[in-house]
Jmol script that loads the backbone (N, CA, C; Angstrom):
load data "model"
ATOM      1  N   MET A   1      75.282  16.149  -9.433  1.00  0.00           N
ATOM      2  CA  MET A   1      76.039  15.952  -8.014  1.00  0.00           C
ATOM      3  C   MET A   1      77.293  15.236  -8.389  1.00  0.00           C
ATOM      4  N   ASP A   2      78.464  15.603  -7.848  1.00  0.00           N
ATOM      5  CA  ASP A   2      79.673  14.857  -7.927  1.00  0.00           C
ATOM      6  C   ASP A   2      79.653  13.716  -7.220  1.00  0.00           C
ATOM      7  N   LYS A   3      80.350  12.491  -7.902  1.00  0.00           N
ATOM      8  CA  LYS A   3      80.311  11.355  -7.218  1.00  0.00           C
ATOM      9  C   LYS A   3      81.996  11.114  -6.539  1.00  0.00           C
ATOM     10  N   PHE A   4      81.984  10.238  -5.450  1.00  0.00           N
ATOM     11  CA  PHE A   4      83.257  10.116  -4.889  1.00  0.00           C
ATOM     12  C   PHE A   4      84.082   9.084  -5.747  1.00  0.00           C
ATOM     13  N   THR A   5      85.222   9.328  -5.728  1.00  0.00           N
ATOM     14  CA  THR A   5      86.062   8.418  -6.360  1.00  0.00           C
ATOM     15  C   THR A   5      86.224   7.247  -5.265  1.00  0.00           C
ATOM     16  N   GLU A   6      86.936   5.971  -5.898  1.00  0.00           N
ATOM     17  CA  GLU A   6      87.173   5.084  -4.954  1.00  0.00           C
ATOM     18  C   GLU A   6      88.161   5.273  -3.751  1.00  0.00           C
ATOM     19  N   LYS A   7      89.038   6.123  -4.083  1.00  0.00           N
ATOM     20  CA  LYS A   7      89.964   6.425  -2.914  1.00  0.00           C
ATOM     21  C   LYS A   7      89.156   7.275  -2.019  1.00  0.00           C
ATOM     22  N   GLU A   8      88.360   8.245  -2.349  1.00  0.00           N
ATOM     23  CA  GLU A   8      87.567   9.041  -1.345  1.00  0.00           C
ATOM     24  C   GLU A   8      86.706   8.058  -0.474  1.00  0.00           C
ATOM     25  N   LYS A   9      85.894   7.121  -1.363  1.00  0.00           N
ATOM     26  CA  LYS A   9      85.079   6.337  -0.694  1.00  0.00           C
ATOM     27  C   LYS A   9      85.920   5.374   0.450  1.00  0.00           C
ATOM     28  N   ASN A  10      86.924   4.992   0.040  1.00  0.00           N
ATOM     29  CA  ASN A  10      87.788   4.259   1.040  1.00  0.00           C
ATOM     30  C   ASN A  10      88.259   5.027   2.207  1.00  0.00           C
ATOM     31  N   ASP A  11      88.722   6.317   1.946  1.00  0.00           N
ATOM     32  CA  ASP A  11      89.092   7.232   3.084  1.00  0.00           C
ATOM     33  C   ASP A  11      88.008   7.475   3.902  1.00  0.00           C
ATOM     34  N   LEU A  12      86.785   7.635   3.508  1.00  0.00           N
ATOM     35  CA  LEU A  12      85.524   7.903   4.246  1.00  0.00           C
ATOM     36  C   LEU A  12      85.328   6.504   5.292  1.00  0.00           C
ATOM     37  N   ARG A  13      85.457   5.409   4.615  1.00  0.00           N
ATOM     38  CA  ARG A  13      85.291   3.997   5.255  1.00  0.00           C
ATOM     39  C   ARG A  13      86.166   4.069   6.417  1.00  0.00           C
ATOM     40  N   LYS A  14      87.570   4.334   6.149  1.00  0.00           N
ATOM     41  CA  LYS A  14      88.489   4.251   7.238  1.00  0.00           C
ATOM     42  C   LYS A  14      88.271   5.371   8.232  1.00  0.00           C
ATOM     43  N   ALA A  15      87.990   6.279   7.909  1.00  0.00           N
ATOM     44  CA  ALA A  15      87.560   7.482   8.952  1.00  0.00           C
ATOM     45  C   ALA A  15      86.294   7.022   9.714  1.00  0.00           C
ATOM     46  N   ALA A  16      85.355   6.401   9.214  1.00  0.00           N
ATOM     47  CA  ALA A  16      84.305   5.974   9.873  1.00  0.00           C
ATOM     48  C   ALA A  16      84.461   4.883  10.869  1.00  0.00           C
ATOM     49  N   LYS A  17      85.408   4.197  10.421  1.00  0.00           N
ATOM     50  CA  LYS A  17      86.057   2.955  11.534  1.00  0.00           C
ATOM     51  C   LYS A  17      86.862   3.319  12.814  1.00  0.00           C
ATOM     52  N   SER A  18      87.408   4.724  12.574  1.00  0.00           N
ATOM     53  CA  SER A  18      88.176   5.216  13.419  1.00  0.00           C
ATOM     54  C   SER A  18      87.402   5.485  15.023  1.00  0.00           C
ATOM     55  N   GLY A  19      87.894   4.805  15.833  1.00  0.00           N
ATOM     56  CA  GLY A  19      87.165   4.990  17.312  1.00  0.00           C
ATOM     57  C   GLY A  19      87.761   6.532  17.772  1.00  0.00           C
ATOM     58  N   LYS A  20      88.986   6.719  17.496  1.00  0.00           N
ATOM     59  CA  LYS A  20      89.580   7.985  17.963  1.00  0.00           C
ATOM     60  C   LYS A  20      88.736   9.246  17.350  1.00  0.00           C
ATOM     61  N   LEU A  21      88.536   9.024  16.160  1.00  0.00           N
ATOM     62  CA  LEU A  21      87.907  10.306  15.471  1.00  0.00           C
ATOM     63  C   LEU A  21      86.453  10.363  15.968  1.00  0.00           C
ATOM     64  N   ARG A  22      85.667   9.300  16.311  1.00  0.00           N
ATOM     65  CA  ARG A  22      84.573   9.051  16.802  1.00  0.00           C
ATOM     66  C   ARG A  22      84.454   9.853  18.307  1.00  0.00           C
ATOM     67  N   ASP A  23      85.347   9.475  19.166  1.00  0.00           N
ATOM     68  CA  ASP A  23      85.577  10.055  20.342  1.00  0.00           C
ATOM     69  C   ASP A  23      85.785  11.569  20.276  1.00  0.00           C
ATOM     70  N   ASP A  24      86.605  11.949  19.331  1.00  0.00           N
ATOM     71  CA  ASP A  24      87.204  13.528  19.203  1.00  0.00           C
ATOM     72  C   ASP A  24      85.632  14.044  18.955  1.00  0.00           C
ATOM     73  N   PHE A  25      84.803  13.519  17.845  1.00  0.00           N
ATOM     74  CA  PHE A  25      83.497  14.293  17.548  1.00  0.00           C
ATOM     75  C   PHE A  25      82.678  14.381  18.857  1.00  0.00           C
ATOM     76  N   GLN A  26      82.558  13.162  19.522  1.00  0.00           N
ATOM     77  CA  GLN A  26      81.783  13.092  20.719  1.00  0.00           C
ATOM     78  C   GLN A  26      82.079  14.106  21.659  1.00  0.00           C
ATOM     79  N   SER A  27      83.332  14.226  22.001  1.00  0.00           N
ATOM     80  CA  SER A  27      83.884  15.318  22.837  1.00  0.00           C
ATOM     81  C   SER A  27      83.371  16.651  22.649  1.00  0.00           C
ATOM     82  N   ILE A  28      83.677  17.095  21.311  1.00  0.00           N
ATOM     83  CA  ILE A  28      83.075  18.279  20.721  1.00  0.00           C
ATOM     84  C   ILE A  28      81.703  18.532  20.799  1.00  0.00           C
ATOM     85  N   THR A  29      80.809  17.275  20.714  1.00  0.00           N
ATOM     86  CA  THR A  29      79.517  17.631  20.956  1.00  0.00           C
ATOM     87  C   THR A  29      79.052  17.811  22.303  1.00  0.00           C
ATOM     88  N   ARG A  30      79.731  17.144  23.253  1.00  0.00           N
ATOM     89  CA  ARG A  30      79.544  17.331  24.609  1.00  0.00           C
ATOM     90  C   ARG A  30      79.803  18.615  25.049  1.00  0.00           C
ATOM     91  N   ASN A  31      80.710  19.368  24.511  1.00  0.00           N
ATOM     92  CA  ASN A  31      81.219  20.647  24.900  1.00  0.00           C
ATOM     93  C   ASN A  31      80.716  21.710  24.204  1.00  0.00           C
ATOM     94  N   ARG A  32      79.921  21.595  23.172  1.00  0.00           N
ATOM     95  CA  ARG A  32      79.619  22.610  22.256  1.00  0.00           C
ATOM     96  C   ARG A  32      78.964  23.973  22.710  1.00  0.00           C
ATOM     97  N   PHE A  33      78.343  23.809  23.847  1.00  0.00           N
ATOM     98  CA  PHE A  33      77.864  25.096  24.479  1.00  0.00           C
ATOM     99  C   PHE A  33      78.588  25.830  25.568  1.00  0.00           C
ATOM    100  N   GLU A  34      79.762  25.262  25.846  1.00  0.00           N
ATOM    101  CA  GLU A  34      80.791  25.816  26.727  1.00  0.00           C
ATOM    102  C   GLU A  34      81.457  27.093  26.263  1.00  0.00           C
ATOM    103  N   PHE A  35      80.916  28.051  25.428  1.00  0.00           N
ATOM    104  CA  PHE A  35      81.739  29.146  25.012  1.00  0.00           C
ATOM    105  C   PHE A  35      81.275  30.303  25.861  1.00  0.00           C
ATOM    106  N   ARG A  36      80.205  30.063  26.529  1.00  0.00           N
ATOM    107  CA  ARG A  36      79.871  31.177  27.299  1.00  0.00           C
ATOM    108  C   ARG A  36      80.188  31.098  28.774  1.00  0.00           C
ATOM    109  N   ALA A  37      80.652  32.110  29.569  1.00  0.00           N
ATOM    110  CA  ALA A  37      80.844  32.178  30.942  1.00  0.00           C
ATOM    111  C   ALA A  37      79.450  32.221  31.709  1.00  0.00           C
ATOM    112  N   LYS A  38      79.582  32.132  33.103  1.00  0.00           N
ATOM    113  CA  LYS A  38      78.216  32.153  33.625  1.00  0.00           C
ATOM    114  C   LYS A  38      77.506  33.421  33.583  1.00  0.00           C
ATOM    115  N   ASP A  39      78.273  34.538  33.313  1.00  0.00           N
ATOM    116  CA  ASP A  39      77.477  35.823  33.110  1.00  0.00           C
ATOM    117  C   ASP A  39      76.769  35.914  31.806  1.00  0.00           C
ATOM    118  N   GLY A  40      76.963  34.877  30.794  1.00  0.00           N
ATOM    119  CA  GLY A  40      76.457  34.881  29.413  1.00  0.00           C
ATOM    120  C   GLY A  40      76.989  35.548  28.309  1.00  0.00           C
ATOM    121  N   LYS A  41      78.326  35.957  28.841  1.00  0.00           N
ATOM    122  CA  LYS A  41      79.266  36.529  27.816  1.00  0.00           C
ATOM    123  C   LYS A  41      80.216  35.479  27.157  1.00  0.00           C
ATOM    124  N   VAL A  42      80.652  35.677  26.013  1.00  0.00           N
ATOM    125  CA  VAL A  42      81.382  34.828  25.390  1.00  0.00           C
ATOM    126  C   VAL A  42      82.829  34.642  26.006  1.00  0.00           C
ATOM    127  N   ASP A  43      83.197  33.302  26.257  1.00  0.00           N
ATOM    128  CA  ASP A  43      84.486  33.131  26.996  1.00  0.00           C
ATOM    129  C   ASP A  43      85.586  33.025  25.828  1.00  0.00           C
ATOM    130  N   VAL A  44      86.316  33.932  25.718  1.00  0.00           N
ATOM    131  CA  VAL A  44      87.163  33.952  24.553  1.00  0.00           C
ATOM    132  C   VAL A  44      88.324  32.826  24.594  1.00  0.00           C
ATOM    133  N   ASP A  45      88.774  32.539  25.912  1.00  0.00           N
ATOM    134  CA  ASP A  45      89.822  31.421  26.108  1.00  0.00           C
ATOM    135  C   ASP A  45      89.020  30.099  25.731  1.00  0.00           C
ATOM    136  N   SER A  46      87.807  29.899  25.822  1.00  0.00           N
ATOM    137  CA  SER A  46      87.212  28.787  25.568  1.00  0.00           C
ATOM    138  C   SER A  46      87.013  28.538  24.052  1.00  0.00           C
ATOM    139  N   VAL A  47      86.727  29.626  23.387  1.00  0.00           N
ATOM    140  CA  VAL A  47      86.723  29.676  21.971  1.00  0.00           C
ATOM    141  C   VAL A  47      88.250  29.306  21.538  1.00  0.00           C
ATOM    142  N   ILE A  48      89.216  29.765  21.984  1.00  0.00           N
ATOM    143  CA  ILE A  48      90.509  29.435  21.426  1.00  0.00           C
ATOM    144  C   ILE A  48      91.002  28.097  21.605  1.00  0.00           C
ATOM    145  N   ARG A  49      90.528  27.605  22.829  1.00  0.00           N
ATOM    146  CA  ARG A  49      90.817  26.281  23.226  1.00  0.00           C
ATOM    147  C   ARG A  49      90.259  25.300  21.998  1.00  0.00           C
ATOM    148  N   PHE A  50      88.854  25.597  21.697  1.00  0.00           N
ATOM    149  CA  PHE A  50      88.041  24.813  20.861  1.00  0.00           C
ATOM    150  C   PHE A  50      88.822  24.907  19.480  1.00  0.00           C
ATOM    151  N   VAL A  51      89.081  26.010  19.108  1.00  0.00           N
ATOM    152  CA  VAL A  51      89.651  26.206  17.725  1.00  0.00           C
ATOM    153  C   VAL A  51      90.917  25.534  17.663  1.00  0.00           C
ATOM    154  N   ALA A  52      91.645  25.451  18.630  1.00  0.00           N
ATOM    155  CA  ALA A  52      93.035  24.790  18.788  1.00  0.00           C
ATOM    156  C   ALA A  52      92.707  23.194  18.653  1.00  0.00           C
ATOM    157  N   GLY A  53      91.823  22.937  19.362  1.00  0.00           N
ATOM    158  CA  GLY A  53      91.397  21.342  19.362  1.00  0.00           C
ATOM    159  C   GLY A  53      91.067  20.988  18.092  1.00  0.00           C
ATOM    160  N   VAL A  54      90.300  21.817  17.299  1.00  0.00           N
ATOM    161  CA  VAL A  54      89.681  21.369  15.910  1.00  0.00           C
ATOM    162  C   VAL A  54      90.815  21.429  15.172  1.00  0.00           C
ATOM    163  N   ASN A  55      91.845  22.391  15.288  1.00  0.00           N
ATOM    164  CA  ASN A  55      93.066  22.460  14.442  1.00  0.00           C
ATOM    165  C   ASN A  55      93.754  21.241  14.632  1.00  0.00           C
ATOM    166  N   ALA A  56      93.969  20.701  15.768  1.00  0.00           N
ATOM    167  CA  ALA A  56      94.712  19.446  16.152  1.00  0.00           C
ATOM    168  C   ALA A  56      93.982  18.278  15.551  1.00  0.00           C
ATOM    169  N   LEU A  57      92.506  18.247  15.551  1.00  0.00           N
ATOM    170  CA  LEU A  57      91.773  17.241  15.057  1.00  0.00           C
ATOM    171  C   LEU A  57      92.122  16.958  13.539  1.00  0.00           C
ATOM    172  N   ILE A  58      92.090  18.124  12.827  1.00  0.00           N
ATOM    173  CA  ILE A  58      92.195  18.105  11.435  1.00  0.00           C
ATOM    174  C   ILE A  58      93.669  18.011  10.812  1.00  0.00           C
ATOM    175  N   ASP A  59      94.617  18.022  11.971  1.00  0.00           N
ATOM    176  CA  ASP A  59      96.075  18.005  11.872  1.00  0.00           C
ATOM    177  C   ASP A  59      96.659  19.263  10.829  1.00  0.00           C
ATOM    178  N   HIS A  60      96.245  20.483  10.987  1.00  0.00           N
ATOM    179  CA  HIS A  60      96.873  21.505  10.365  1.00  0.00           C
ATOM    180  C   HIS A  60      98.117  21.887  11.227  1.00  0.00           C
ATOM    181  N   ALA A  61      99.025  22.242  10.832  1.00  0.00           N
ATOM    182  CA  ALA A  61     100.123  22.984  11.461  1.00  0.00           C
ATOM    183  C   ALA A  61      99.696  24.247  12.026  1.00  0.00           C
ATOM    184  N   PRO A  62      99.888  24.539  13.235  1.00  0.00           N
ATOM    185  CA  PRO A  62      99.700  25.799  13.906  1.00  0.00           C
ATOM    186  C   PRO A  62     100.420  27.007  13.336  1.00  0.00           C
ATOM    187  N   LYS A  63      99.622  28.058  13.190  1.00  0.00           N
ATOM    188  CA  LYS A  63     100.241  29.202  12.504  1.00  0.00           C
ATOM    189  C   LYS A  63     101.145  30.021  13.642  1.00  0.00           C
ATOM    190  N   PRO A  64     102.146  30.540  13.375  1.00  0.00           N
ATOM    191  CA  PRO A  64     102.926  31.354  14.254  1.00  0.00           C
ATOM    192  C   PRO A  64     102.196  32.349  15.006  1.00  0.00           C
ATOM    193  N   PHE A  65     102.443  32.533  16.336  1.00  0.00           N
ATOM    194  CA  PHE A  65     101.840  33.517  17.240  1.00  0.00           C
ATOM    195  C   PHE A  65     101.985  34.848  16.670  1.00  0.00           C
ATOM    196  N   LYS A  66     100.856  35.765  16.691  1.00  0.00           N
ATOM    197  CA  LYS A  66     100.950  37.276  16.293  1.00  0.00           C
ATOM    198  C   LYS A  66     100.212  37.793  17.509  1.00  0.00           C
ATOM    199  N   ALA A  67     101.102  38.900  18.045  1.00  0.00           N
ATOM    200  CA  ALA A  67     100.523  39.599  19.189  1.00  0.00           C
ATOM    201  C   ALA A  67      99.377  40.114  18.667  1.00  0.00           C
ATOM    202  N   ILE A  68      98.364  40.439  19.557  1.00  0.00           N
ATOM    203  CA  ILE A  68      97.110  40.947  19.225  1.00  0.00           C
ATOM    204  C   ILE A  68      97.218  42.437  19.697  1.00  0.00           C
ATOM    205  N   THR A  69      96.945  43.574  19.048  1.00  0.00           N
ATOM    206  CA  THR A  69      97.092  44.831  19.366  1.00  0.00           C
ATOM    207  C   THR A  69      95.783  45.431  19.310  1.00  0.00           C
ATOM    208  N   GLY A  70      95.385  46.584  20.025  1.00  0.00           N
ATOM    209  CA  GLY A  70      94.328  47.304  19.834  1.00  0.00           C
ATOM    210  C   GLY A  70      93.347  47.402  21.166  1.00  0.00           C
ATOM    211  N   LYS A  71      92.459  48.059  21.129  1.00  0.00           N
ATOM    212  CA  LYS A  71      91.740  48.328  22.196  1.00  0.00           C
ATOM    213  C   LYS A  71      90.289  47.825  22.379  1.00  0.00           C
ATOM    214  N   ASN A  72      89.631  47.747  21.224  1.00  0.00           N
ATOM    215  CA  ASN A  72      88.163  47.605  21.144  1.00  0.00           C
ATOM    216  C   ASN A  72      87.985  46.325  20.297  1.00  0.00           C
ATOM    217  N   PHE A  73      87.586  45.381  20.662  1.00  0.00           N
ATOM    218  CA  PHE A  73      87.414  43.890  20.067  1.00  0.00           C
ATOM    219  C   PHE A  73      85.877  43.533  20.267  1.00  0.00           C
ATOM    220  N   ARG A  74      85.296  42.901  19.373  1.00  0.00           N
ATOM    221  CA  ARG A  74      84.085  42.533  19.251  1.00  0.00           C
ATOM    222  C   ARG A  74      84.085  41.124  18.638  1.00  0.00           C
ATOM    223  N   MET A  75      82.997  40.318  19.147  1.00  0.00           N
ATOM    224  CA  MET A  75      82.977  38.898  18.487  1.00  0.00           C
ATOM    225  C   MET A  75      81.469  38.782  17.833  1.00  0.00           C
TER     226      MET A  75
END
end "model"
wireframe off; spacefill off
backbone 0.3
color backbone group
């Protein structure tokens, strides 16, 4: 098994002390089952909001918008 470098260990310790990061993960945990609408179908808007939130959490730059075309989509 690979071992962590000292820098990686320090980064993990710093992240573990972050109240904001802990709050973000608690929010994700509280809302983890909210991807389905009342009729039981997947709510695509909820999935998109979740993915956007995770993207913000991990601080990735958003990709440029591409229009979605087509008629038949499945998840």
